[in-house]
Phi, psi and omega in degrees: 000322180295324180292326176294320177296318179294324177296317178296322178294320178295320177294323177295319178297317179296315180297318179295318181295317179297317178298319180293318179297316180293325179294317180287332179277343180073028182239172174230148175220100181069322179223160169287156180307320178298335176295322177292322180291322176296321176297320179298317178295320178297316177299317181294319179295322178294321177295320178296318179297319178297319179295324181287335180277346181296144176277127177262134182250000000 
């Protein structure tokens, strides 16, 4: 489960970086830059939800 959370965090970082690069370049690639940022927030929220559902022993 932790590896899935780290994967989601890495995807969020990648989505945010792509969105920032596209915003500064003034271009679009499949989505507008805010779409990438929304995706990054979604990945992070999903990772947080998974961590909160884990059973702590």
